[in-house]
VMD Tcl script that draws the C-alpha trace (Angstrom):
set ca {
  {-13.18 -77.24 -58.84}
  {-16.00 -75.01 -59.03}
  {-16.84 -72.94 -62.39}
  {-18.29 -69.64 -63.31}
  {-18.60 -68.60 -66.89}
  {-19.27 -65.42 -68.15}
  {-21.23 -65.68 -71.82}
  {-19.34 -63.19 -73.15}
  {-15.78 -64.05 -72.01}
  {-15.76 -66.72 -74.01}
  {-17.24 -66.14 -77.86}
  {-19.06 -69.42 -78.43}
  {-19.18 -68.53 -81.75}
  {-21.89 -66.11 -80.64}
  {-22.62 -62.36 -82.39}
  {-24.89 -59.68 -81.78}
  {-27.03 -61.42 -84.08}
  {-26.98 -64.84 -82.06}
  {-27.17 -63.12 -78.23}
  {-26.15 -65.93 -75.57}
  {-28.56 -66.03 -73.21}
  {-27.71 -68.91 -70.50}
  {-25.03 -70.96 -69.47}
  {-24.91 -74.46 -67.63}
  {-21.54 -76.49 -66.43}
  {-22.09 -80.15 -67.05}
  {-21.69 -81.93 -63.53}
  {-18.09 -83.11 -64.18}
  {-16.92 -79.62 -65.03}
  {-15.84 -80.60 -68.37}
  {-18.30 -78.81 -70.72}
  {-20.60 -75.90 -70.84}
  {-23.79 -75.49 -72.81}
  {-24.72 -71.94 -74.36}
  {-28.12 -71.06 -75.55}
  {-28.01 -68.48 -78.19}
  {-31.21 -66.85 -77.93}
  {-31.44 -65.41 -81.74}
  {-29.74 -68.08 -83.51}
  {-31.88 -71.24 -82.19}
  {-29.06 -73.15 -81.21}
  {-27.12 -74.49 -78.23}
  {-23.34 -74.04 -78.61}
  {-21.10 -76.69 -77.06}
  {-17.73 -75.57 -75.07}
  {-14.86 -77.50 -74.04}
  {-13.52 -76.54 -70.49}
  {-10.01 -78.38 -69.58}
  {-8.88 -76.57 -66.34}
  {-9.05 -72.81 -66.84}
  {-9.38 -73.22 -70.15}
  {-12.59 -72.84 -71.89}
  {-12.92 -72.85 -75.96}
  {-15.83 -73.30 -78.43}
  {-16.01 -76.57 -80.10}
  {-17.63 -74.86 -83.04}
  {-20.38 -77.24 -82.36}
  {-24.34 -76.17 -82.14}
  {-27.86 -78.13 -81.48}
  {-30.48 -76.60 -83.40}
  {-32.45 -76.79 -80.53}
  {-35.78 -74.84 -81.56}
  {-37.26 -71.07 -81.46}
  {-35.39 -69.03 -79.34}
  {-34.07 -71.27 -76.12}
  {-33.80 -68.24 -73.62}
  {-32.98 -71.06 -70.64}
  {-30.45 -74.23 -70.54}
  {-30.14 -76.63 -67.62}
  {-28.28 -80.11 -67.07}
  {-29.48 -82.98 -64.99}
  {-27.53 -83.73 -61.65}
  {-25.83 -87.28 -63.45}
  {-24.95 -85.03 -66.58}
  {-26.89 -87.37 -69.16}
  {-29.71 -85.27 -70.28}
  {-30.23 -81.21 -70.89}
  {-33.03 -79.06 -71.51}
  {-33.45 -76.06 -73.60}
  {-36.72 -73.95 -73.08}
  {-37.29 -72.55 -76.29}
  {-39.37 -69.46 -75.88}
  {-40.97 -69.57 -79.24}
  {-41.69 -65.61 -78.86}
  {-38.51 -63.58 -78.87}
  {-39.01 -63.16 -75.32}
  {-42.72 -62.72 -75.10}
  {-46.11 -64.87 -75.28}
  {-47.07 -64.75 -78.63}
  {-50.85 -67.33 -78.17}
  {-48.56 -70.67 -79.77}
  {-47.28 -73.77 -77.42}
  {-43.87 -73.83 -77.15}
  {-41.34 -76.87 -76.04}
  {-38.42 -77.71 -74.11}
  {-35.81 -79.31 -76.35}
  {-34.45 -82.81 -74.44}
  {-30.31 -82.87 -75.08}
  {-28.58 -86.63 -74.93}
  {-25.63 -85.47 -73.60}
  {-23.78 -89.20 -73.57}
  {-24.45 -89.13 -77.25}
  {-21.43 -88.48 -79.60}
  {-21.53 -85.14 -80.09}
  {-24.54 -84.61 -78.20}
  {-27.87 -84.03 -79.83}
  {-31.55 -83.40 -79.33}
  {-33.69 -86.36 -79.18}
  {-37.10 -85.25 -77.64}
  {-39.62 -81.86 -78.08}
  {-41.99 -81.88 -74.67}
  {-44.81 -78.93 -74.82}
  {-44.52 -76.93 -72.27}
  {-47.05 -73.96 -72.73}
  {-46.89 -70.36 -74.70}
  {-43.85 -68.86 -73.73}
  {-41.07 -70.64 -71.39}
  {-38.85 -67.74 -69.58}
  {-37.23 -69.55 -66.14}
  {-36.07 -73.14 -66.02}
  {-35.02 -75.06 -62.71}
  {-33.56 -78.47 -62.64}
  {-34.00 -80.16 -59.53}
  {-30.86 -80.69 -57.68}
  {-31.48 -84.18 -56.58}
  {-32.50 -84.98 -60.17}
  {-35.76 -86.45 -61.72}
  {-37.66 -83.54 -62.28}
  {-37.49 -80.22 -63.94}
  {-39.71 -77.34 -63.75}
  {-40.55 -74.45 -67.07}
  {-42.11 -71.48 -66.20}
  {-44.55 -70.11 -68.48}
  {-45.60 -66.45 -69.16}
  {-48.92 -67.76 -70.53}
  {-49.70 -64.26 -71.78}
  {-49.48 -62.56 -68.67}
  {-46.69 -60.16 -69.54}
  {-49.12 -58.71 -72.39}
  {-51.71 -56.28 -72.42}
  {-55.30 -56.68 -70.91}
  {-57.16 -56.34 -74.07}
  {-54.73 -58.66 -76.02}
  {-56.65 -62.19 -76.97}
  {-53.96 -64.32 -75.76}
  {-53.66 -62.33 -71.71}
  {-54.34 -63.90 -68.85}
  {-53.49 -62.51 -65.48}
  {-51.46 -65.35 -64.20}
  {-47.88 -67.00 -65.19}
  {-48.03 -70.73 -64.41}
  {-45.25 -74.11 -63.91}
  {-45.00 -77.17 -65.99}
  {-43.55 -79.68 -64.01}
  {-41.66 -82.47 -65.87}
  {-40.65 -85.66 -65.23}
  {-37.25 -87.33 -66.01}
  {-36.37 -90.79 -66.88}
  {-32.44 -90.37 -67.36}
  {-31.63 -94.05 -67.38}
  {-34.36 -94.25 -70.23}
  {-33.57 -90.75 -71.42}
  {-37.19 -89.53 -71.32}
  {-39.00 -86.66 -70.14}
  {-42.80 -85.53 -70.02}
  {-44.91 -83.06 -68.33}
  {-46.54 -84.14 -65.36}
  {-48.38 -81.41 -63.78}
  {-48.88 -77.54 -64.04}
  {-49.34 -74.75 -61.18}
  {-50.50 -71.30 -61.64}
  {-48.10 -68.57 -60.10}
  {-48.62 -64.82 -60.37}
  {-48.17 -62.33 -62.93}
  {-45.03 -62.12 -65.67}
  {-43.23 -64.66 -63.17}
  {-39.52 -64.71 -64.51}
  {-37.42 -66.49 -61.65}
  {-37.49 -70.00 -60.64}
  {-35.44 -72.44 -58.25}
  {-35.94 -75.54 -56.51}
  {-35.06 -76.07 -52.88}
  {-31.39 -78.12 -52.38}
  {-34.29 -81.52 -51.63}
  {-36.20 -80.50 -54.73}
  {-39.18 -80.56 -52.52}
  {-40.28 -77.23 -52.64}
  {-40.05 -74.53 -55.62}
  {-39.92 -70.85 -55.49}
  {-40.93 -68.81 -58.08}
  {-40.57 -64.98 -58.93}
  {-43.49 -63.08 -59.63}
  {-42.50 -59.95 -61.35}
  {-45.90 -57.97 -61.53}
  {-46.79 -59.13 -58.05}
  {-43.48 -58.28 -56.50}
  {-43.72 -61.76 -54.67}
  {-42.46 -65.41 -54.24}
  {-44.73 -68.05 -54.94}
  {-43.76 -71.05 -52.63}
  {-44.49 -74.34 -54.42}
  {-44.60 -77.59 -52.62}
  {-43.73 -80.53 -55.15}
  {-45.94 -83.99 -53.96}
  {-45.02 -86.67 -56.26}
  {-45.93 -85.64 -59.84}
  {-47.97 -82.58 -58.44}
  {-47.60 -79.02 -57.40}
  {-49.01 -77.51 -54.52}
  {-49.29 -73.58 -53.33}
  {-48.34 -73.26 -49.69}
  {-47.59 -69.92 -49.20}
  {-45.88 -66.17 -50.40}
  {-42.88 -63.89 -49.80}
  {-43.42 -60.13 -50.43}
  {-40.60 -58.38 -51.93}
  {-39.73 -54.69 -51.73}
  {-39.69 -54.46 -55.57}
  {-40.19 -56.62 -58.77}
  {-37.99 -59.64 -59.28}
  {-36.77 -60.96 -62.58}
  {-34.97 -63.71 -62.06}
  {-33.66 -66.19 -59.45}
  {-30.82 -69.14 -58.93}
  {-30.56 -72.02 -56.42}
  {-27.47 -73.61 -55.04}
  {-26.92 -76.80 -52.85}
  {-24.83 -76.82 -50.18}
}
mol new
graphics top color blue
foreach p $ca { graphics top sphere $p radius 0.5 }
foreach p [lrange $ca 0 end-1] q [lrange $ca 1 end] { graphics top cylinder $p $q radius 0.2 }
display resetview
Protein backbone atom coordinates (compact mmCIF):
# COMPACT_ATOMS: atom_id res chain seq x y z
CA UNK A 1 0.00 0.00 0.00
CA UNK A 2 1.29 3.48 -0.81
CA UNK A 3 0.86 6.57 1.33
CA UNK A 4 0.71 10.24 0.53
CA UNK A 5 0.74 12.63 3.48
CA UNK A 6 0.05 16.33 3.17
CA UNK A 7 1.74 18.07 6.10
CA UNK A 8 -1.28 20.27 6.72
CA UNK A 9 -3.70 17.31 7.09
CA UNK A 10 -2.10 16.01 10.30
CA UNK A 11 -1.16 18.55 12.93
CA UNK A 12 2.18 16.92 13.92
CA UNK A 13 2.16 19.48 16.70
CA UNK A 14 2.99 22.18 14.16
CA UNK A 15 1.79 25.75 14.07
CA UNK A 16 2.56 28.82 12.00
CA UNK A 17 5.47 29.38 14.36
CA UNK A 18 6.93 25.93 13.54
CA UNK A 19 6.15 25.53 9.80
CA UNK A 20 6.21 21.94 8.51
CA UNK A 21 8.49 21.89 5.45
CA UNK A 22 8.92 18.21 4.45
CA UNK A 23 7.55 14.71 5.08
CA UNK A 24 9.20 11.29 4.63
CA UNK A 25 7.53 7.89 5.19
CA UNK A 26 9.37 4.77 6.35
CA UNK A 27 9.50 1.86 3.86
CA UNK A 28 7.17 -0.26 6.04
CA UNK A 29 4.57 2.52 5.97
CA UNK A 30 4.27 2.59 9.77
CA UNK A 31 5.90 5.94 10.57
CA UNK A 32 6.50 9.33 9.02
CA UNK A 33 8.97 12.09 9.82
CA UNK A 34 7.98 15.74 9.51
CA UNK A 35 10.56 18.51 9.37
CA UNK A 36 9.44 21.44 11.56
CA UNK A 37 11.49 24.21 9.94
CA UNK A 38 11.06 27.06 12.41
CA UNK A 39 11.13 24.80 15.48
CA UNK A 40 14.49 23.21 14.51
CA UNK A 41 12.98 19.75 15.04
CA UNK A 42 11.73 16.65 13.24
CA UNK A 43 8.46 15.13 14.49
CA UNK A 44 7.53 11.44 14.44
CA UNK A 45 4.08 10.34 13.23
CA UNK A 46 2.54 6.88 13.64
CA UNK A 47 0.66 5.32 10.71
CA UNK A 48 -1.92 2.57 11.25
CA UNK A 49 -3.70 1.80 8.01
CA UNK A 50 -5.52 5.01 7.09
CA UNK A 51 -5.03 6.51 10.55
CA UNK A 52 -2.13 8.93 11.11
CA UNK A 53 -1.37 10.31 14.57
CA UNK A 54 1.27 12.62 16.00
CA UNK A 55 3.30 10.74 18.64
CA UNK A 56 4.16 14.01 20.42
CA UNK A 57 7.82 13.08 20.08
CA UNK A 58 10.19 15.54 18.37
CA UNK A 59 13.93 15.35 17.73
CA UNK A 60 16.08 18.47 17.87
CA UNK A 61 18.03 18.07 14.62
CA UNK A 62 19.72 21.45 14.12
CA UNK A 63 18.96 24.90 12.77
CA UNK A 64 16.10 25.09 10.26
CA UNK A 65 15.69 21.51 8.99
CA UNK A 66 14.30 22.01 5.49
CA UNK A 67 14.19 18.47 4.10
CA UNK A 68 14.15 14.94 5.47
CA UNK A 69 14.76 11.58 3.74
CA UNK A 70 14.86 7.93 4.83
CA UNK A 71 17.16 5.15 3.63
CA UNK A 72 15.49 2.36 1.59
CA UNK A 73 16.09 -0.14 4.41
CA UNK A 74 14.45 2.19 6.95
CA UNK A 75 17.43 2.14 9.33
CA UNK A 76 18.53 5.76 9.06
CA UNK A 77 17.13 9.15 8.14
CA UNK A 78 18.82 12.40 7.17
CA UNK A 79 17.56 15.91 7.94
CA UNK A 80 19.19 18.75 6.04
CA UNK A 81 19.70 21.73 8.35
CA UNK A 82 19.53 24.87 6.20
CA UNK A 83 21.00 27.03 8.96
CA UNK A 84 20.13 30.38 7.40
CA UNK A 85 16.32 30.26 7.48
CA UNK A 86 16.10 29.39 3.80
CA UNK A 87 19.26 31.10 2.58
CA UNK A 88 23.03 31.00 2.65
CA UNK A 89 24.58 32.98 5.48
CA UNK A 90 28.28 32.26 5.13
CA UNK A 91 28.32 29.58 7.84
CA UNK A 92 28.73 25.85 7.25
CA UNK A 93 25.64 23.75 7.92
CA UNK A 94 25.00 20.11 8.66
CA UNK A 95 22.96 17.03 7.87
CA UNK A 96 21.54 15.40 11.00
CA UNK A 97 21.77 11.60 11.00
CA UNK A 98 18.80 9.91 12.69
CA UNK A 99 18.84 6.32 13.97
CA UNK A 100 15.37 4.98 13.22
CA UNK A 101 16.07 1.61 14.86
CA UNK A 102 16.58 3.26 18.24
CA UNK A 103 13.57 3.45 20.54
CA UNK A 104 12.68 6.24 20.33
CA UNK A 105 14.51 7.42 17.18
CA UNK A 106 17.29 9.92 17.83
CA UNK A 107 19.99 12.05 16.21
CA UNK A 108 23.32 10.21 16.40
CA UNK A 109 25.59 12.40 14.26
CA UNK A 110 25.98 15.67 12.36
CA UNK A 111 27.78 15.77 8.99
CA UNK A 112 29.09 19.09 7.67
CA UNK A 113 27.78 19.53 4.11
CA UNK A 114 28.21 23.24 3.22
CA UNK A 115 26.50 26.63 3.42
CA UNK A 116 22.74 26.43 2.91
CA UNK A 117 21.49 22.87 2.25
CA UNK A 118 18.35 23.15 0.10
CA UNK A 119 17.39 19.97 -1.77
CA UNK A 120 17.95 16.46 -0.40
CA UNK A 121 17.80 13.15 -2.27
CA UNK A 122 18.23 9.54 -1.14
CA UNK A 123 19.40 6.89 -3.59
CA UNK A 124 16.58 4.38 -4.18
CA UNK A 125 19.10 1.52 -4.05
CA UNK A 126 20.79 2.75 -0.88
CA UNK A 127 24.39 3.59 -0.11
CA UNK A 128 24.28 7.30 -0.99
CA UNK A 129 22.42 10.53 -0.39
CA UNK A 130 22.95 13.97 -1.88
CA UNK A 131 22.58 17.41 -0.30
CA UNK A 132 22.10 20.37 -2.63
CA UNK A 133 24.05 23.37 -1.30
CA UNK A 134 23.02 26.97 -2.13
CA UNK A 135 26.59 28.22 -1.59
CA UNK A 136 25.60 31.90 -1.72
CA UNK A 137 24.21 31.59 -5.27
CA UNK A 138 20.85 32.98 -4.12
CA UNK A 139 22.38 36.24 -2.88
CA UNK A 140 23.18 39.60 -4.48
CA UNK A 141 26.42 39.71 -6.47
CA UNK A 142 27.89 42.30 -4.11
CA UNK A 143 27.41 40.01 -1.09
CA UNK A 144 30.64 38.88 0.53
CA UNK A 145 29.49 35.24 0.32
CA UNK A 146 28.10 35.30 -3.24
CA UNK A 147 29.07 32.44 -5.57
CA UNK A 148 27.68 31.96 -9.09
CA UNK A 149 27.17 28.23 -8.61
CA UNK A 150 25.51 25.88 -6.17
CA UNK A 151 27.02 22.45 -5.61
CA UNK A 152 26.04 18.91 -4.64
CA UNK A 153 27.56 17.24 -1.57
CA UNK A 154 27.57 13.46 -2.03
CA UNK A 155 27.13 11.50 1.19
CA UNK A 156 28.06 7.84 1.58
CA UNK A 157 25.92 5.69 3.87
CA UNK A 158 26.87 2.55 5.79
CA UNK A 159 23.50 1.71 7.33
CA UNK A 160 24.80 -1.41 9.10
CA UNK A 161 27.42 0.63 10.99
CA UNK A 162 25.11 3.67 11.17
CA UNK A 163 27.75 5.88 9.56
CA UNK A 164 27.28 8.70 7.06
CA UNK A 165 30.09 10.86 5.70
CA UNK A 166 30.75 13.30 2.86
CA UNK A 167 32.86 11.83 0.04
CA UNK A 168 32.80 14.47 -2.72
CA UNK A 169 31.08 17.48 -4.24
CA UNK A 170 30.21 18.69 -7.74
CA UNK A 171 29.41 22.19 -9.02
CA UNK A 172 26.01 22.77 -10.61
CA UNK A 173 24.00 25.85 -11.67
CA UNK A 174 22.80 28.99 -9.92
CA UNK A 175 20.27 28.71 -7.07
CA UNK A 176 19.86 24.95 -7.50
CA UNK A 177 16.84 23.79 -5.48
CA UNK A 178 15.52 20.44 -6.75
CA UNK A 179 17.45 17.15 -6.82
CA UNK A 180 16.60 13.51 -7.53
CA UNK A 181 18.39 10.20 -8.14
CA UNK A 182 17.62 7.93 -11.06
CA UNK A 183 15.92 4.65 -10.02
CA UNK A 184 19.22 2.74 -10.29
CA UNK A 185 21.11 5.34 -8.23
CA UNK A 186 23.67 5.96 -10.99
CA UNK A 187 22.57 9.46 -11.98
CA UNK A 188 21.54 12.67 -10.22
CA UNK A 189 19.31 15.34 -11.73
CA UNK A 190 19.66 18.86 -10.35
CA UNK A 191 17.17 21.66 -11.07
CA UNK A 192 18.92 25.04 -11.44
CA UNK A 193 16.39 27.81 -10.80
CA UNK A 194 18.39 30.77 -12.14
CA UNK A 195 19.69 28.92 -15.21
CA UNK A 196 16.33 27.36 -16.15
CA UNK A 197 17.90 23.97 -16.71
CA UNK A 198 18.71 20.58 -15.20
CA UNK A 199 22.27 19.41 -14.63
CA UNK A 200 22.76 15.66 -15.17
CA UNK A 201 25.44 14.08 -12.99
CA UNK A 202 26.74 10.53 -13.23
CA UNK A 203 27.79 8.88 -9.99
CA UNK A 204 31.03 6.99 -10.51
CA UNK A 205 31.75 5.32 -7.18
CA UNK A 206 32.18 8.13 -4.66
CA UNK A 207 32.53 10.83 -7.33
CA UNK A 208 30.10 12.86 -9.42
CA UNK A 209 30.72 13.87 -13.03
CA UNK A 210 28.59 16.29 -15.07
CA UNK A 211 27.46 14.55 -18.27
CA UNK A 212 24.74 16.84 -19.66
CA UNK A 213 22.22 19.63 -19.26
CA UNK A 214 18.52 19.76 -20.07
CA UNK A 215 17.12 23.20 -20.91
CA UNK A 216 13.71 24.06 -19.48
CA UNK A 217 11.10 26.67 -20.48
CA UNK A 218 10.91 28.09 -16.95
CA UNK A 219 12.56 28.19 -13.54
CA UNK A 220 12.53 24.80 -11.73
CA UNK A 221 12.01 25.09 -7.96
CA UNK A 222 11.68 21.44 -6.89
CA UNK A 223 12.13 17.87 -8.10
CA UNK A 224 11.17 14.38 -6.99
CA UNK A 225 12.16 10.94 -8.29
CA UNK A 226 10.31 7.62 -8.13
CA UNK A 227 11.09 3.93 -8.45
CA UNK A 228 9.34 1.54 -10.86
